[in-house]
C-alpha positions as CSV (number, residue, x, y, z in Angstrom):
1,M,-85.8,-27.5,15.1
2,K,-86.9,-27.2,18.7
3,K,-85.0,-26.7,21.8
4,I,-86.4,-28.8,24.7
5,E,-85.9,-27.7,28.0
6,A,-86.8,-30.0,31.0
7,I,-86.4,-29.5,34.6
8,I,-86.0,-32.9,36.1
9,R,-84.9,-34.5,39.5
10,P,-81.2,-35.0,39.8
11,E,-81.5,-38.5,40.4
12,K,-83.2,-39.1,37.0
13,V,-80.4,-37.5,35.0
14,N,-78.8,-40.9,34.0
15,D,-82.2,-42.4,33.0
16,V,-83.0,-39.3,30.8
17,K,-79.6,-39.1,29.3
18,Q,-79.8,-42.9,28.3
19,A,-83.3,-42.5,26.9
20,L,-82.3,-39.7,24.9
21,D,-79.1,-41.5,23.8
22,D,-81.2,-44.5,22.7
23,L,-82.9,-42.4,20.4
24,G,-79.9,-40.9,18.8
25,F,-79.8,-37.4,20.7
26,H,-76.5,-37.5,21.9
27,G,-75.8,-33.8,22.2
28,M,-77.3,-32.3,25.6
29,N,-76.5,-29.9,28.4
30,F,-77.2,-30.7,32.0
31,I,-77.3,-27.6,34.5
32,Q,-77.8,-27.8,38.1
33,V,-80.4,-25.5,39.3
34,T,-82.5,-24.6,42.3
35,S,-86.1,-24.6,41.6
36,R,-89.5,-23.7,43.1
37,G,-92.8,-25.0,41.5
38,S,-96.1,-26.2,42.5
39,Q,-94.3,-28.5,45.2
40,R,-93.3,-25.3,47.0
41,G,-90.5,-27.0,48.8
42,V,-90.4,-29.4,51.7
43,I,-90.7,-29.0,55.4
44,H,-88.0,-30.6,57.7
45,Q,-88.6,-31.0,61.4
46,G,-85.6,-29.8,63.4
47,R,-84.1,-31.3,66.4
48,G,-85.8,-28.9,68.8
49,G,-89.3,-29.6,67.1
50,E,-89.0,-26.5,65.0
51,A,-90.3,-27.0,61.2
52,I,-87.8,-25.6,58.6
53,T,-89.2,-24.9,55.2
54,V,-86.9,-25.4,52.4
55,D,-88.6,-23.7,49.3
56,L,-85.8,-24.0,46.7
57,L,-85.0,-27.5,45.7
58,P,-82.1,-28.8,43.7
59,K,-83.1,-29.9,40.0
60,V,-81.2,-30.4,36.9
61,K,-82.1,-28.5,33.7
62,L,-81.6,-30.4,30.6
63,E,-81.2,-28.5,27.2
64,V,-81.4,-30.4,23.8
65,V,-82.1,-29.4,20.4
66,V,-83.8,-31.7,18.1
67,P,-85.3,-31.8,14.5
68,D,-88.9,-31.2,14.4
69,P,-89.9,-34.8,13.7
70,G,-87.8,-35.9,16.8
71,V,-89.7,-33.6,19.2
72,E,-92.4,-35.9,20.3
73,P,-90.2,-38.9,20.6
74,A,-87.8,-37.0,22.8
75,I,-90.6,-35.6,24.9
76,D,-92.1,-39.1,25.4
77,A,-88.7,-40.5,26.3
78,I,-88.1,-37.7,28.9
79,V,-91.6,-38.1,30.6
80,K,-91.1,-42.0,30.7
81,A,-87.4,-41.8,32.2
82,A,-88.2,-38.8,34.5
83,R,-91.4,-39.6,36.0
84,T,-92.0,-41.0,39.5
85,G,-95.5,-39.9,40.0
86,N,-94.8,-37.5,42.7
87,I,-95.1,-33.8,42.9
88,G,-91.8,-32.2,41.7
89,D,-91.0,-34.6,39.0
90,G,-90.4,-31.5,36.7
91,K,-91.7,-29.8,33.7
92,I,-90.9,-29.5,29.8
93,F,-90.6,-26.4,27.6
94,V,-90.4,-26.6,23.8
95,I,-88.9,-23.7,22.1
96,P,-88.4,-22.9,18.4
97,V,-84.8,-22.7,17.1
98,E,-84.2,-20.8,14.0
99,T,-80.7,-22.1,13.3
100,A,-77.8,-24.0,14.7
101,I,-74.2,-23.4,13.8
102,R,-71.3,-25.9,14.6
103,V,-68.5,-23.6,15.4
104,R,-65.7,-26.2,14.3
105,T,-66.8,-26.5,10.7
106,G,-69.4,-23.7,10.2
107,E,-72.1,-26.1,9.3
108,R,-75.6,-24.8,9.7
109,G,-79.1,-26.1,10.4
110,E,-79.9,-29.5,11.5
111,V,-76.5,-31.0,10.5
112,A,-74.9,-28.8,13.0
113,V,-76.9,-30.5,15.7
């Protein structure tokens, strides 16, 4: 199993959620975060003409655990649903998961996901 963590634009959450749901990956977490990447923020013009740099931008972190055969389809779905083609579209990280345990039943492994 692998845990996929994706940092995406907030306006893409519903698209990504639907794309993963369509693949049968229903259990996922979305966490609001502030983030700074290669985009390094945005510059706003103030009323007095002064420039204000906002270098921490609102993003959403998605966490989903999938069986090994589902990793590439999940990644492809996230990329397709989250991509705008602009800087700041996000990043995806894939992390090994040793086991998962469903608290309610005590089930372990992929059946617990």
